[in-house]
N, C-alpha and C positions, 0 to 999 in steps of 0.2 A: 589699393591702399595709397596708390599715386593719384587716383579721384578724389579721396578721401584729402589729402594733401593740398592739391589743386580748389578745391572747396573751402577749404581754411584758410587757405592765401586771399580769395574773395571775403574774409570776413575782417580781414585787417581796414581799421580806416582809412589808409593813404589809397585804396580803392573804391572812396569814395568820392563821387563829383558833384554831391549835388546832398543839402540837406533837409531836402522838403522829405515830408512824412514817407508819401506816396512812392516815390523814389528810393528810401529806405529800407521801405518794405519789400520792395521788389527786387532789389540789388539783395538783400541779405536771403530773401525766399529762394534766388536763383542760386546764390552760392551752397544752400541746405538741398535744393534739387542738383548739385553737380557729387554732393557727400550721396544721396538718395541712389545717384544714376550707379550706381556700383553694386548695388543689391537690386535695382526694380529699372533697370535699363532703359524698356519698351514705355512702362508709363511716366517715370522720370521726361524721358528723350518728348515723347509726344505732348507733356504739357510744358517743356520750355519749350516749343512750337508754338504752342498755342499764347501763350505770354511775351513770347518776341514779338507777336504782332501788335499787340496791347502796349508793350514797352514802345514801340517804335513810334504808336501814334500818339503818347503820353509824351514821350522826351526824344523827338526825331535826331535831334543835335548830339545827345549823350552816346556814349559807346553801349551798347547793350549788351549786358553781363548772360542774356539767355542763351546767346550765340556759344559760350562755354558749355554749357546743359548740352546742348546738341552734339557736340564735339566728346563728349564724355560719352554720353549715349552710346554717340557710333563704335568708339574706340572698345565698350566694354562688350557692346554687342559680334564685334568682330573677334573679342576673344574668347567669347563663348561660341564660335564656330554658326554664330543665329546669319545666315548669309543675305537671305533674303530680307530679314530687316533690316540688317546691315546695308544693303544697297537703295532700299526705299528710305531712309534716314539722310545718307548720303547726297541722294538727291535734293530732298527738303533742305538739306543743310546749304547746297549750291545755291538754293533758290533765294533765301534768305535774303542776299545783298540787291538784289532786284526790289523786295519788297519793303525795303529801308529806304529807297532813294523814290523819287516823284518821276516819271514816267520822262517826263524832258529834260530828266538829269541824268538816264541810264548813261549817255554816252559820257558823261562826267567821269573826270578822274577820281572824285571817290571812289567813285562805284568798282573800280580797276582797282584802288586800293583796298577797297572792303574783301573783295574777290583772292587778291595777295594775301591777306591775314589771314582767311577763310581756310586756302588750301596751303597753308602754313601751321595753321591749327588743327587740319583732316589728316595732314602727313604726321605729324605730330602724335596723333593719338591712333591714326592707323600703323607707326611703328610701337608702339609700348602696346598696343591692343595684339599684334603680330608676337611682339618679345612674351606678353603673358599667356598667351594662348600655345606659344611651343614649350613654354616653361611647366605648363599644368600638364600639356600631352607628357612629356617625359617624368612626371612625378607620378602620373597615374600608370603610365608604362612599367615605373621600376616598383610601382605598388602590385601591379599588375606580377611581376616577375618574382618577385618576392611572396606572395600570396600562393603562385605555382611552385615556388622550392620549399613553401611548409606543407602545401600536398602532398609533394612527392615524398618528404621526409615521411609525412605522417604517415603515408599508405607503406611505403619500406616498414617502416618498424612496426605495422600492424601485420605484414607478412612473414617478416622476422618471428616477431609473439605467435605467430598464429603455426608458423610451422614447428619453433619450439614445443609450444602446446599441446600439436600431433605428435614429433616426435616421444618426447615424454610420457602421454597418454597411450602409446601405443607399446613404448617397453614396461612402464610401469603394469599397463593395464593387461601384457602378455605375462607378465609373472605373476599377477594374482589369481590369471586362469590357471596357470601351472601349482598354484597355492592348492585353488579349490579341485580339483582335479586330486590332488593327491589325498586332502582333505576325506573324500567320496571316495578312494579307495581302502582308505583306514577305518573309515565308517566301515565298510562293508565285510573287514576283517574278523574270523573266528577264532578263540571263543572272546565274546566283547566282556570289558573293561571299565566298570560302574564310574571309576574314579577318570582313566583313559578319555569313556565316552564323554564327559561333560568339558573335558580340555579342550577336546577336540570338535563340541559344540560352540564352544566359547572363540575359538579358533578362526570357525566358520564365518560366527558372528561378525567377525573384528574383520573379515576377507569381504563379507559383505559390504559392510558399514564404508569400506576402505576405496570399494568400487565406487559405490555410491558419491560418496565423497569427491572422488577423481573425477567424474564425471562433471558434476557442480565445478570445480575450479578448470575443467576445461573449457565450459559454455562461459565463464568471465574472460578467459583469459584471448577465445577467440570474439568476443566480445556479443555472444548468443542470448546468455542471462538477460531476463528480464527485468522490467521494472517491479520495484517491492510490492508495489501495489495494485498492480497489473492483473488480472486473472487468469487462472490457470487453471488445467481440470483435475479438479480434487480427485473424484472418486475413482478415475484412472490410475493416476499417480500412485494415488493411495494403496490402492490392492494390489499395484504393480510392486511396490515397492514391500508390502506386505506378503506378497506369495515368494519373492526373493529372501527376505528372512526366515521365512517359515521352511524355506527348500535349505538353506544353510543351518538351521537347527536338525535337521532329519539325518544330517553327517551322526552328529551324537547321540541319535533314538533317539530323541524328543521329537512326541508328536502331540502337537495341539489338536483341541476341539477347538474349530472355530466357526466364529456365528459373527457375520457383517449383515447388517442391517444397512436401510436406505442411506446413504451419504451424501451432501450436497454436489451438485455438477460443477461447481465452479467457486474456488477461495483464491484470496490474493497470495501472491510467490510469496512471501514471507511466511504467512500462516502456515502453507503448504510445507516448507522447509522447516520450519521450528517444530509442525507434527510429527514429520516423519522422523526427525532427532529423537522428541521422546518416546515415540514407537519404538525405535530401536532400542533408545536405555531399558524401556519395559522388559522390554522379550530378551535383554543382556540379564536384565537382575534374576527373571526366571530362571532360565540355566544357569546362573550361580549359584542362587540361594535355594534351586529345588529340592527335596529331598527325594523325589521320583520323577522317572522320566517319564511316567503315565501319568494322566487324568491330570494333565495341564491344557489352560483354556482360557480364551482369548474372545472376547466379545465386545464389538464395532457397532456405535450404533449415533445416531444422532436427532438431536431433541430441538425445540423452540421453545426459549421461554423469556418474557419479561425481551422480547423483538430483538431478541438475540438467538446466532444458532448455536448451539453447544456438539462441540465431539466431546461422547462418553468413550472412553480404554478400559476394561476392567480384563485385570488377570486375576486368576486360581489356579493355586500350585501345593503342593506338599511342601510341608517345611520339619524343621526340626521342631519336637517339643521344647525345648527350651529357646528358641527364639523371639525374640522381642518383638511382638506383632503390634507394638504401641509406636514403634520409629518408624516413620516415614522414609522411605529411599531419600537422601538429600541432596545427591547431584538434580533427581529427576524432578524434587520439588521446585529444585532452584530455575531450572529450565521452564516447567510450566506457570510457574511466578511472576518468571518475564512476559509472558504472554498473557498474561491474566487469569491463568487459569485455576484447577484446585489439583491438587492431590491428598486423598485418603484412604487409608491402609486400615482393614477390618478382619475379621475371622468368619468366616460362613457356614465354618464348623470346626471343631477342633481339629488341631493341625494340618487345614487350610488356609493359607493365607489368601486374602482378596486387597488388591493395589487398583484404585479407582483412579483416573485421570479424566478429568475436564479441559477440553480448552474451548475459548469462543472462536468460532471460524468468521460470523460474517454478523455486520450489525442489522 
């Protein structure tokens, strides 16, 4: 800012000593170079030294404005801690008075006065440069201190969140594990009760779904959840979730006939999550509405159509004769529709309901 003010001062009409066009061009050009030295001190200073010699040749009796360019560039170099360039420019700067006078006039008092003026300008520039350097150093130090404080706060918050998530997960997970054990024990009782078995199966499914959602919540809280579009091992994750759900239904005496064909090895994370929710909803509907715990079928396969990979999940179960088989499950249909998929209901044979879900996996 100080360099800019010095350059603007040189543009005032009172600083002009001659009205010749070459003089005016060089005088105002020197003011522009002073301003530019605040942004490009090396280039501006070098150009100023060259033009100093030219101005001395043309107007030896007038005050050379390019001296100020060298002093300003030297001060900026010092403020930026470019010590080698600062030293070089200082040496050149104190050689300028020798160029201004003829060899026979070196001992003249004019040279001494030029050196005194040069020394004053250099000293003032050095003081301003050191002040600016110290101020900038203090600013950067404060910035680093605040950045360190922010990082420490973030680490503390993350650690607190991680500990809370792990404690909550352990507490709830242990409770769910105990519930699952009780459900399995009740499922093994004799004699079996049809209505009780259905309720146990639903309870086991809710338990399994809650454990799945708890794991997802823990991943989000600990920052381990992946980006929504990042690829995840679809085949492995889907089969693991399917096995967990079917194990839960066995507590109520439901035995599914499973058929799982080839599945894509990888798919986006959000697609996997939506597919698992649809699978949970489909199996829950079978347990809730099936009229028999035997003969339930679940078929899974993937197909390629119109450049898209589609996952098809088909459930078949026995239902009551008066059940409206044309009405699609509302919650399941809405969830699948949000993913761009389809949900269709049909009858495989009298009294057997078939629900088919199609979900697009990858383009």
